[in-house]
N, C-alpha and C positions, 0 to 999 in steps of 0.2 A: 639655602644656597643662593648666591647672587648670580650664578652662572647656570645655564641650562645643562641638563644631563645629555651628553653626546655619546652615541654609540657608533663606532667606526667599524663597519663590516668589511673586512678585507684590508690587508696591508700590502697592496701592490705598490708600484712606484708612486701612483697618485695618492694612495692612502698613507704611505709612510711620509711623503712630503707634507700632506695635510697635518699629520700628527706632529711633525717637527716644527712647522711654522706656527701652528696654533699654540703649542707648548712654549715656544720662545716668546710669543706675544703675551703669554700669561706669566712671564717671568721665570720660566724654567722649572716651575713646580705647580702641579695641579691640585685642586681641592679634592677631598675624598668623594668619589662618585661622579666627578665632573666629566671624565672621559673613560670609556671602556672600549678596548679593542677586541673584536671577534675574528679570529684567524686560525685555520687548522695547522698552519706551519709556523712554529715559534721562531723560525729564522727566515729572514728575507734573502732570497737568492739574487745575485747580480746577473740578470739575464744577458745583457749585452756581451759579456765575456765568457759565457758558459762553455763555448766551444774550446776555450783554452784549458778547461779542466779535462777534456778528453786527451789532449796532447801532452798535458803536464806542464804547459807554459805558465799556468797559474795554479797554485795550490787551492784545493776546494775550500779550505778554511778562510782563505782571503776573499772568497766570493760569497760569503755569508755574513749576515748581521743579525745579532740576537735581539729580536723585537721584544720578546718577553722580558728580558733583562732591562731594556730601555724603559718599558712600562713601569717596572718596579722602581727604577731609579728616579722617575719624575712624578710618581704618585698616580699613574693611570692604572686602571684595571685591565686584566688580560683574561680572556676566555678562549681556551683552545677548542675550536669547533667550527661548524658551518651554520650560517643562518638558513633556516628552513621555511620561514613564513614571516610576514609582517602584518600586524593588525593596526592599520592607520588610525582607526577610531579610538582604540584604547592606547595607542602609541606604545606598542609592545612588539619586540622582535623575538621570535622563537629560535632557539639554538639547539642543535642535536647534542645530546648528552649533558645539557645544562638547563638550569631554570630560565624561564623567559626573562628578557631584560627590558625594563621600561626606559623610554627615551623621551626627551624633548626635541632633540635633533638627531636624525639618523643619516649617516653618510655611507653610501654604498660604493665600495671601491674594490670589487672582487676581480677585476681584470679580465683577461682573455685566456683561452685554452687552445691548443693545437686543433685545427679544423680537419682532422684526419677522417676521411670517409669510413663509415662503419665496416665496409667490406675489407678495407685495407688494415684497419686496426686489429682485426681478427687474425692477421697474418704476421704479427710480431713486428710491426713497423715501429721504429724508435722515433719519438718526436724530437725535433731540434729546438728545444725551448728552455726547459728548466735545468738547473744544475744537476738534479737527480737524473735527468735524461742523459746528460753528458757522462755521468759516472756509470750509468747502466751500459751505455755504448762502449765505454772503455773496457768494462768487464767482459762484454760479449765479444769484442775483438780478441781479447786474450784467450777466451775459451775456444773460439773458432780456430785461431792460429794453433793452439795447442793440440787441437783435434786433427786438423788437416796438414799442418806443417807447411802451408802454402800462404801466399799473400792473401789478405782478407779483402773481398770485393764488396765495396759499399756503393749503393746507388741512392743519390739524394733526389727526392721528388720535389721540384719547385726551385726556381732560380730567382727569387726575390733576394732581399738583403740577407735573410737568414740562410737560405740555401747556398748562396755564393760565399758567405763568410765561413760556414762550416766546411764547404768543399775545399776552399783554399787552406784552411787550418789542417784538415785531415790529410791533404795531399802533401804537406810539407813536414809532417811529423812521423816519428817512429813511436808506435804504440805497442806495448808488450813485445818490443824487439823487432817489430815488422812495420814497414811503411804500407798503409792500405792502398788499394787500387780504387780510385774514386771516379764515378761517373755522375754527371749532373743532367737531369731531365726536366724540361720545361714545356708546358703546353702552349705558351705564347711563342712568338717568332723571334724573340730576343731575350737576353738577360735583363734584369732590373728594369722592368717596364715602367716603374714609377719614377725613374731617373732619366736625365737627358741622354740621348743616344751616345754622346761623346764619353760619358761616364761608363755606360754599358760596354762600349768598345774597348775602353781601357781594361775593365774587369775581364772581358773575354780574352784579351791578349795575355794577361797575367795567368789566367787559368790554362790557356794553351801551353804556356811556358812550363807550367807545373805538371803537364801531362794529364789534365782533366778533360776528357771528352764532354762536350756540351751538346746534347741532343735537343734541338729546339723545334717548336711547332708540333710536338708529338705528345698528345695526352696519354696518360697511363690508364690502361684498361683493366689491369689485374695485377695483384701481387701474389705470385706463386711461392711455393716453399723454397725454390732455388733460383728464382728469376723475377725481374720486374717486366711485365708484358705490356708493350705499347699498343696503342690503337693501330690495327693493321696486322697484329700478331707477332711483331718482332720481339724477341726475348733478350733481355740484358741479364747475363748470369750474375747473380747477387747472393752474397752470404747474409748481409744485413741491410734491409731497406730503411731509409731515413726520411722522415717527413719534414720538408722545409717549405711546404706549400701554403703557409698562411695560418691565421688564427681566426677564431670566432668568439663571440661573447661567452663568458663562463656560463655553463648550463644551469648553474644554481639560480640564475636570475629568473628563469622561467617559473620558479616556485614562489617568487616574492610578490606576485600580483601587481607589479608596477606597469605603467604604459610602456610599450615597446615599439620600436621601429619594425618594419617588415623583416629586417635581417637580424632582429633580436637584441638590439641595443636599448638601454633605458633612455627614454625621452627626457631631455632637460632643456631649460631655458638658458640664455646666455649668462644668467646668474647662478647656473648649476643647481637649480631647484627642479624637482619633479612636478610638473603642472598638475594641479588637481589633487595632490597628495601632500597635505600640510606637514611641514617639518622634515621632509625627506629630500635628500640631495644625492646626486650620483656624479662620479668623476672617473677619469681614466678611460681605459679601453672599453669599459662596459657602457659608457655613456655617449650619446650623440646630441649635440645642440640642434634643435629643430625650431625653425622660425617660418611662419606662414606655410606650414605643412611640408617644408623642405629641409632635410638634414644639411648641416654645414659640411663642407669637405673637411677632411682631417689628414694630418701627417701620419697618424698611427705610429708615433714614436714615443719613447720614454720622456723626452723633453716636454712634449705637449701635456702628458699626464702630470708631470712635475709642475708645470705652469698652472694647471687646473687646481691641483692640491694647494698651491700657494694662494691662489685667488679665493678659494673657499675658506681657507684658514683666516684670511683677512676679514672675510664677511662674517663668519661666526664669532670670531674674537671681538669684532666691532659691533655685534648685535644688530646687524642690518636686517631689514625686512626683506621679504621675498621679491618685492617690486622696486627696491631702490638699492643704492650702494654699488660697489665695484662689479664689473662684468668680466667674463672671460673673452679675450680678443683672439680672433682667428689670425694666425701667422702662417702664411702660405710658404715661406721660404726660411730655411735656417741651415747653418753649417752642420754638416753631418760627417761622422767618421765611418769608414768602411774598411774592415780588416780583410786583407788578402794574404793570409799566411804569415810566416815569420819574417819575410823580407819586404813586404809591401803593406802600406796602409794609406788609403786615400782620405784626404779632407776635401769634401765636396760642397760646392755652393752653386746651385742651379746647374749650368752646363760646364762649370769650371771645376777642375780638380788639381790637387797637388799630391804626388806620390812620394813618400819618404819613409824609410824604415824607422826614423825617429818617432813617427806618429804611433807606431805600435806601442812604444813605451809611454807616449803621452796618454793614450787611452787607458792604460793601466794606472797612470797617475790620477786621471779623472775618477776612476773607481775608488782609489784610496781617498781622494779628497771628498767624494760623495759620502762615504761612510765615516770619515773623520768628523764631519759635522755632528753626526748622531752620537759619536763617542764623547765629544765635548759636551753636548747637551746632557748626556747621562751623568757625567762627572759634575756638571753644574747643578743638576737637580739633586744628586746625592749630597753635594756639599750644602745646599740649602736645607736639606733635611737635618743634617747634623747641627747646623747653626741654630735651627728653631726647635730642636728636640729639648724637652724639659730635662733639667739636670737632676 
């Protein structure tokens, strides 16, 4: 082989973008053994619009992409499983339920997971993250309503982007024939603490118009069987608690033996290499660039993961060394879309925002365009196979 064996662990936004960009740079068709994907989910879920699967605004099928089929179309290997250990000396990654995989370059892109406290998770809290979470919530709403014949009470813990988007979507939708009663709880003194106050004020006004009470500056002490209990003892009657309080690095990374930041992210350089571990790279939510002992700030958004995937694909396709070639650049500001139910969607840049219903449809178009690239690549790779197949 003239190309190194690459093993991609995880097909998160960063991992899928790396796969796409690298394969395109290789002409749309990979050599046997050139790239192998290790991922327990054969389909990639489109997380930014998962809340629309609860309401029915988007069909679940439109929010999934078949990664395993893409691998087959372009000649990549696919192993359904989770990485359990890395042997940097032998350059082997162990996978549950599969034989160990040798690599020349290993890319870790296993993403994040909901940061639900263990005490809350035991109380049936539904994470507001994956498409599977959205479908579980929809089913649970239907069961509760069929049992009680009353409006279903939902309490969302956390008022960052995820909590606000899910609150607005749920409050403007009829699910299983009933419109849920939604309450939003946040330990900080306002919504959307990572956004400018003007943006948070606009989101607060929209939520008030939708009838969503926002209880701010009140940490959650306990999740009981029929209520969310705030610090101080106040009880919010709740049928289904929902976690929108943020994410943390995927717990799998603790078993891989890589250098981690104090909060559990894989340490990488600006060239997305893991220092001191030859041939290993990390991208996306699992990684943090550390320079002079200090982690870079991060937007923690899908677009940043996509940029990292594109940069690493350029580096590995170009056979750059660990200490030269393209670097990942920190971008502190970027346009961002914020869904606020069926009637509002903000496009935000710094302290400025535009609210228009049209942007609800624009965000769905972005999802379609995002997946359309992979479908084109799959057809391109399959066509190359047919042209080069022996007659």
